[in-house]
NUKE-14961 format. One record per residue: x, y, z of N, C-alpha, C, O, CB in turn; residue in one letter. Coordinates in steps of 0.001 Angstrom, whole numbers, plus 500000, padded with zeros to 6 digits. Glycine has a CB too. Example, Ala and Ser with C-alpha at 12.3 -4.5 7.8 and 13.67 -1.06 7.14 Angstrom:
513190494310507800512300495500507800513200496700507800514236496681508465511308495527509046A/512850497750507080513670498940507140512900500030507870513409501138508039514084499402505725S/
This chain:
515580483197493179515222483488494490513819483079494773512981483011493874515416484886494759X/513554482800496044512122482606496409511534483845497104511969484282498170511969481370497340X/510516484371496420509932485645496835508503485426497228507826484569496660510028486699495724X/508000486229498250506670486100498647506010487449498714506600488359499297506588485398499932X/504827487652498161504106488877498268503082488712499356502406487685499406503463489268496940X/502940489708500249501939489625501352500944490750501109501306491926501073502620489751502813X/499714490374500949498654491390500618497485491215501647497423490251502410498107491199499073X/496599492191501606495417492117502443494357491236501711493912490216502236494857493572502753X/493985491653500524492993490978499717493645489896498867494852489938498624492251491979498836X/492853488924498412493385487795497520493847488352496221493052488944495489492292486690497239X/495146488184495889495749488673494551494964488116493395494755486905493325497280488233494387X/494509488980492462493765488542491288493948489447490215494069490651490440492350488393491546X/493983488932488948494163489810487745492881490482487375492865491313486468494676489009486536X/491759490141488072490422490534487672489850491649488544488809492199488185489512489341487712X/490454492006489639489795492995490560490896493756491336491985493240491587488787492257491590X/490564494973491691491468495770492544492614496257491881492838495863490737491911495040493661X/493451497142492494494655497667491959495878496902492505496686496405491721494749499144492271X/496022496802493826497124496070494374497010494600494000498002493929493715497182496245495879X/495822494141494009495607492673493669496135492305492259496863491341492021494065492320493741X/495679493186491370496080493047489914497598493199489710498211492413488987495341494126489039X/498203494221490357499650494507490172500450493413490838501538493092490360500046495909490764X/499991492853491863500720491682492565500809490500491573501877489908491418499925491197493941X/499669490150490888499742489042489937500579489389488766501305488539488250498384488640489475X/500503490636488315501316491001487154502845490908487480503635490430486667500946492448486687X/503217491369488667504619491248489102505063489785489334506183489384489015504822492046490388X/504140489033489893504406487597490109504779486958488727505818486318488564503119486866490766X/503918487164487816504142486544486386505421486964485848506143486126485307503033486962485347X/505786488221485947507013488808485365508217488235486095509215487924485446507003490382485461X/508175488087487358509311487562488159509497486099487908510633485624487927509096487803489661X/508470485376487681508519483959487346509170483762485997509950482826485818507120483350487354X/508864484626485043509518484602483730511008484780483827511755484265482995508948485668482842X/511471485536484877512885485742485089513533484606485819514738484662486068513110486993485828X/512792483562486184513362482354486834513139482297488337513603481342488958514844482281486566X/512421483309489005512221483232490351511023482459490701510127482300489872512165484505490891X/510956481946491945509772481293492423509069482194493363509630482688494341510089479983493074X/507753482410493031506974483492493802505798482852494493505060482036493941506445484668492834X/505668483271495730504524482801496545503612483956496850504068485097496927505000482139497863X/502320483691497029501360484687497415500733484374498734500275483252498952500317484824496382X/500701485301499592500000485159500943499159486322501090499565487464500878500985485052502176X/497874486005501487496930487157501716496201486993503089496036485890503610495845487242500525X/495789488137503621495147488107504913493693487559504756493210486891505670495153489540505550X/493007487816503655491693487299503431491756486333502274492536486494501336490690488422503171X/490897485308502371490899484288501306490123484667500031489342485617499989490327483019501852X/490393483865499011489659484259497780488197483740497853487855482818498593490388483682496484X/487347484432497000485933484187497079485590482749496556484747482052497120485174485272496271X/486285482342495450486069481137494865487007480029495446488115479815494955486225481298493420X/486553479390496429487396478431497173487624477132496367488447476303496754486740478095498542X/486919476964495287487067475741494453488183475931493515488655474948492944485786475405493674X/488647477115493306489778477438492397491027477470493164491178478266494091489585478771491681X/491948476610492798493244476495493532494325477242492859494570477059491666493670475055493675X/494994478098493610496121478937493160497362478251493569497486477888494738496070480378493740X/498289478047492698499520477358493092500409478349493838500503479530493503500267476763491845X/501087477775494922501969478540495752501205479726496425501699480852496485503157479048494909X/499984479417496923499200480494497593498840480005498988498601478819499215497883480872496770X/498809480946499902498423480650501239497611481748501849497788482895501441499603480382502056X/496713481494502817495991482525503563496398482467505001496620481379505533494471482361503429X/496503483585505642496866483702506977495772483078507801494595483336507549497122485131507347X/496126482246508801495058481462509622494211482365510452493085481994510784495721480417510589X/494719483623510837493874484437511675494349485900511366495461486155510904493999484028513264X/493429486800511655493754488213511449494656488751512608494738488120513662492433489051511345X/495283489839512420496220490295513480497484489600513537497826488853512620495625490179514765X/498188489796514539499567489130514748499494488219516005500288488388516930500766490263514947X/498577487293516035498422486332517070499533485272516898500122485097515832496998485704517032X/499769484589518015500838483574517968500555482490516865501487481960516260500975482890519381X/499358482206516645499008481248515531499477481790514232500074481035513465497477480980515450X/499269482998513920499661483649512669501135483787512588501736483565511537499016485000512528X/501719484147513669503233484342513670503917482975513398504873482912512624503753484950515101X/503438481905514021504045480539513907503854480053512424504744479478511798503346479487514969X/502653480330511939502290479939510521503312480559509565503925479869508751500801480427510130X/503476481872509685504352482583508759505844482253508904506609482251507939504160484044508941X/506229481965510207507537481593510431507893480276509792508970480111509218507777481560511832X/506938479306509903507084477984509251507077478161507723507882477558507013505926477005509697X/506187478965507254506085479182505814507350479767505169507774479343504094504934480089505539X/507934480746505855509223481304505432510336480318505409511115480289504457509604482411506308X/510441479508506422511532478546506586511400477323505604512351476891504953511556478049508061X/510098476799505561509912475623504665510035476021503091510414475204502251508452474974504965X/509711477232502808509770477577501352511015478374501103511203478857499987508504478390500881X/511886478543502088513089479253501903513001480635501241513711480976500295513945478436501150X/512057481408501828511780482766501320512957483690501591513418483818502725510497483343501965X/513433484328500535514512485277500797514059486699500762514724487554501348515607485093499819X/512952487014500104512380488401499980510853488321500316510157487428499833512615489009498468X/510353489271501149508974489404501318508616490849500946509178491811501469508555489033502747X/507641490955500003507134492208499565505791492555500358504794491857500171506905492155498009X/505767493500501136504520493822501857503761494850501122504146496019501105504793494303503269X/502633494433500478501791495393499701500551495817500485499715496566499979501354494763498350X/500433495315501772499241495661502479499485496934503274500605497205503707498798494516503385X/498414497720503464498595498926504200498015498707505693497962499631506504497867500136503426X/497621497494505953497101497148507254498108497067508382499109496360508275496428495891507157X/497848497791509469498844497867510554499234496508511125500389496280511485498313498730511668X/498250495606511201498533494326511811499528493506510928500339492731511435497206493543512028X/499423493718509548500405493003508731501859493549508972502842492809508993500018493130507219X/501908494871509145503173495460509485503730494925510722504894494525510750503060496887509595X/502954494890511773503387494411513084503827492914513040504779492478513688502239494602514106X/503081492213512257503385490727512026504797490635511482505596489870512023502335490027510983X/505157491397510407506433491315509759507567491809510720508688491302510695506405492143508448X/507218492825511566508244493357512470508595492261513478509756492124513865507747494670513202X/507592491478513906507937490309514760508761489256514035509773488787514557506669489658515286X/508354488904512900509015487845512080510446488237511724511288487354511560508209487579510771X/510754489530511599512042490056511221513012489560512267514138489189511934512038491622511110X/512606489544513525513489489095514603513639487598514731514491487140515493513003489622515877X/512852486816514023512848485377514075513427484761512851513992483669512918511487484877514279X/513307485431511716513720484821510424514638485802509688514728486980510033512458484457509526X/515299485286508685516183486040507839515556486245506514515434485268505776517503485366507693X/515150487401506138514575487723504917514728489229504558514918490029505474513163487322504952X/514660489627503345514672491037502978513293491502502959512433490865502351515339491291501642X/513023492606503607511605493120503692511515494425502844512144495452503097511166493412505249X/510627494245501776510287495422500970508904495897501257507923495154501228510422495128499503X/508871497188501538507471497757501728507032498489500537507717499429500136507390498705502931X/505889498128499897505378498829498774504173499700499235503167499188499726504982497831497654X/504316500990499059503240501964499463502469502340498157503005502982497255503874503314500197X/501229501917498116500431502012496825499610503251496760498611503276496040499494500810496657X/499991504335497508499246505608497422500160506755497770501321506548498122498013505607498360X/499636507984497672500375509099498037500650509058499520499707508939500301499673510334497639X/501948509154499966502155509018501385501433510088502275501273509879503477503618509066501639X/501032511154501713500391512217502517498941512413502121498366513480502338501148513542502364X/498367511402501552497001511625500960496011511940502092495133512773501867496505510338500134X/496079511360503252495097511685504300495244513062504905494387513523505659495186510689505385X/496360513721504559496511515103504970495987516014503844495325517018504107498003515422505309X/496280515662502636495856516464501462494327516572501366493795517573500887496414515841500159X/493660515566501809492194515611501727491561516548502633490476517055502349491635514325501976X/492238516830503807491771517892504785492006519317504177491188520228504308492566517757506202X/493111519426503549493433520747502887492389520992501707491869522094501533494995520741502299X/492144519971500973491113520040499952489764520532500447489121521441499921490943518714499346X/489388519797501570488056520192502157488000521541502562486972522197502393487698519392503305X/489114522060503134489151523441503619489016524451502483488382525494502642490444523694504377X/489610524136501347489587525033500222488324524870499361488036525727498525490812524815499386X/487596523816499552486379523625498802485188524360499327485285525044500346486069522226498747X/484091524244498680482829525011499148481901524044499818480685524182499684482050525730497925X/482408523076500531481525522102501198480590522804502190479402522499502290482365521022501932X/481169523734502898480264524432503892479487525468503200480056526291502482481051525085505061X/478218525469503377477326526407502720477512527845503151478219528118504121475932526010502963X/476919528718502477477122530113502779475981530724503674475835531940503800477234530881501466X/475196529799504277474122530186505158474694530873506417475844530649506792473271528953505537X/473881531692507041474318532513508184474840531541509355475874531798509972473077533457508699X/474087530452509606474495529522510640475832528898510302476719528827511153473444528447510833X/475980528458509104477265527815508658478406528773508773479505528411509193477172527315507198X/478141530011508395479178531036508446479634531279509918480805531570510164478649532363507805X/478731531162510848479096531302512271479914530123512800480714530273513723477841531454513110X/479696528934512194480324527752512610481699527511511978482454526624512377479443526647512330X/482000528392510917483207528156510107484418528124510994485224527226510751483375529236509023X/484699528978512020485816528906512836485930527571513592487036527062513776485785530025513757X/484792527000514031484770525668514625485201524608513639486040523773513976483391525349515148X/484665524608512444485033523650511453486551523720511152487248522723510966484212523881510190X/487001525027511124488387525237510773489353524663511906490407524094511621488631526778510543X/488926524852513170489694524346514337489672522822514312490716522210514540489098524886515703X/488526522171514045488498520763514023489408520217512878490093519214513076487056520289513874X/489418520838511746490301520446510653491800520483511071492583519561510839490064521374509446X/492131521680511731493451521795512188493955520749513113495074520259512960493587523004512786X/493104520375514128493358519358515100493528518018514379494469517268514637492224519301516140X/492611517747513488492597516505512743493942516408511906494602515370511861491298516442511798X/494276517529511272495435517548510415496689517172511236497431516271510846495594518942509753X/496916517836512331498028517581513135498026516248513836499112515739514112498140518613514075X/496909515642514148496869514279514755497334513318513686498185512461513926495407513885515286X/496746513475512460497145512594511339498645512704510897499294511730510516496263512909510146X/499120513946510981500496514171510630501362513500511637502345512875511240500814515646510539X/501082513573512913501808512926514023501844511415513814502880510762513942501146513263515393X/500617510871513474500560509450513300501406508975512114502171508016512219499136509025513125X/501243509694510951502036509300509735503528509350509969504290508471509565501699510214508553X/503923510459510665505398510588511014505868509367511808506859508739511434505675511908511869X/505181509022512889505562507929513664505555506539512872506434505689513019504651507886514844X/504474506412512028504348505159511297505388504993510260505942503901510137503028505057510670X/505708506046509470506636506016508422508072505872508957508920505249508317506484507244507590X/508329506446510121509623506290510676509886504830511157511014504341511105509788507268511808X/508796504152511629508898502711511968509139501904510726510001501026510709507624502208512678X/508349502202509625508491501447508394509903501656507820510513500705507332507408501871507367X/510408502849507873511767503101507395512821502333508158513781501788507612512070504556507475X/512573502327509494513597501657510339513698500068510103514778499476510104513249501946511854X/512463499448509904512443498058509861512494497518508409512891496372508204511241497578510573X/512117498287507452512180497818506029513577497887505463514367498743505859511250498652505143X/513897496984504529515185497028503861515078497957502601516065498516502123515646495563503462X/513849498078502113513627498996500952512159499417500953511289498664501391514008498296499561X/511898500601500470510477501146500363510293501566499003511107502309498456510174502344501327X/509169501088498374508893501378496999507663502294496948506573501947497403508674500070496185X/507892503477496374506827504396496177506352504415494647507067503905493784507296505804496650X/505145505008494340504633504886493019505379505745492030505235505555490822503207505221493006X/506193506708492518506927507570491564508064508202492297508064508237493527506010508662490925X/509020508698491588510104509396492212509596510721492872510168511131493882511209509677491165X/508584511374492357508014512620492898507540512357494364507615513279495176506798513131491980X/507082511205494713506483510964495994507597510804497055507302510793498250505569509711495937X/508839510684496643509875510597497652509947511863498621510240511777499814511218510405496934X/509645513041497960509696514317498647508636514295499763508899514725500886509459515511497646X/507461513800499444506365513784500433506704512827501588506412513099502752505019513359499756X/507317511722501229507679510663502276508737511212503245508708510975504453508244509323501579X/509707511987502618510800512425503500510402513541504446511113513817505412511968512877502677X/509278514185504181508778515177505086508375514557506454508327515249507471507593515890504446X/508103513306506445507640512612507607508813511928508374508752511820509599506588511587507193X/509857511475507682510938510719508247512238511521508372513136511114509109511169509507507422X/512354512651507668513624513463507670514267513404506271514299512369505605514659512922508776X/514766514555505881515328514710504533516559513805504282516914513493503146515716516172504310X/517156513424505350518393512687505194518212511157504999519161510425504716519249512939506392X/516959510723505164516628509278505079516084508928503708514889508668503567515596508884506163X/516920508916502715516494508573501337517141507313500769516833506915499645516801509721500420X/518011506698501512518778505584501052518011504312500698518463503470499922519741505275502049X/516773504211501334516008502993501159514816503288500238514010502383500018515535502430502535X/514658504490499693513501504837498905513716504603497351514743504974496782513151506307499184X/512723503992496739512735503836495269511402504157494713510371503792495278513136502427494854X/511409504874493549510212505173492880509997504241491671510713504342490675510223506606492467X/509038503363491761508685502489490641507220502443490345506404502036491173509155501123490901X/506903502860489164505409502950488817504842501565488581505522500598488236505159503842487513X/503590501556488788502828500235488549502952499861487076503004500706486182501245500359488948X/502998498495486868503046497987485521501640498060484890500621498003485578503590496537485511X/501633498187483551500386498100482768500066496668482500500875495884482002500490498874481443X/498846496364482854498466494870482684497627494613481414497055493530481287497623494359483947X/497534495556480486496849495323479299497728495605478104498674496384478214495628496123479264X/497445494991476952498212495216475767497368496074474841496207495755474583498633493884475101X/497945497163474338497182498049473414498187498716472458499349498936472800496340499158474222X/497712499018471290498514499777470315498043501187470382497047501556469761498393499211468857X/498789502016471169498287503350471471498570504309470269498056505426470221498953503891472792X/499406503831469304499693504701468146498510504835467207498446505702466336500882504167467375X/497559503905467442496403503899466524495300504824467014494298505046466334495850502475466364X/495519505377468256494495506296468749494442507615467912495491508162467571494769506619470242X/493243508114467587493094509341466796493118510599467636493371511697467142491815509297466020X/492836510408468978492831511587469833493261511131471214493131509955471556491419512286469867X/493785512079472023494264511770473298493108511773474280492437512788474467495342512725473699X/492878510595474922491788510489475860492329509991477196493139509066477244490686509552475320X/491875510611478272492285510193479586491013509476480207489903510008480206492807511467480478X/491262508271480717490193507518481367490536507274482775491619506763483061489925506215480672X/489658507616483692489892507264485107489075506080485455487866506066485228489561508425486051X/489713505064486011488990503834486496489311503678487975490480503526488329489424502505485675X/488346503710488819488441503683490258487335504230490957486497504887490338489563504337490686X/487231504022492252486052504513493026486291506042493212487427506497493348485890503730494484X/485253506755493210485249508235493352485451508620494784484538509165495403483934508847492833X/486629508356495347486890508618496697488124509590496714489210509286496221487134507274497495X/487854510792497329488835511860497303490063511539498099491172511900497705488239513113497805X/489882510840499262491000510649500181492037509717499625493238509985499663490514510125501497X/491518508554499076492450507472498599492839507599497150494006507446496790491819506111498798X/491809507893496281492065507845494886492384509237494264493109509348493275490890507231494213X/491828510244494868492123511654494409491867511834492901492763512234492157493619512029494723X/490601511526492451490354511689491094490414513234490613490544513499489418489004511062490812X/490320514177491539490390515555491225491843515860490681492147517002490339490027516417492496X/
């Protein structure tokens, strides 16, 4: 089959999470005999290095120029499956338009906890970010109200967005089986037919049996909302 991965950043084995995983999956699929193309919203930093079967979107957003480019790309390369690994809304809208013009299987890969932008609000409320000073104590009800409003606005957005994704995608890949429950809270408990839990591949080789002690290493930016190192 001819498969295309669509990402925001340039896929690379040397940086990022989605970028590294995309290259890892590409290499594995090609070993299985598939032809894999990479398309990214942003170009690579080293323009002198040429990646085989790689393309960059001509413009951001879903302008007619970008739509025509992707439509030609899909038809000329006989793409049968597109894996969308980007969380950018304009990429989603682009694929929704293309779905009405071309025939391909659309797989959406969600590379984080579906409800992470809600959980960070709950974390903040439970933490001790607000000091115990008298003025802060008086303002606590206001902070609490702001968090409640923010929580419900985000929940409404996620529910609408995930319902659209579920409707248009042929399959949705989450990082684990456990995350299905979180996703279904937004789209409805009965909508589980398109959901799959597939963990990210490990891109390093190591003999873990030689370790003398169990060590957990966190690699990533210390950002509570997206990475949740806590």
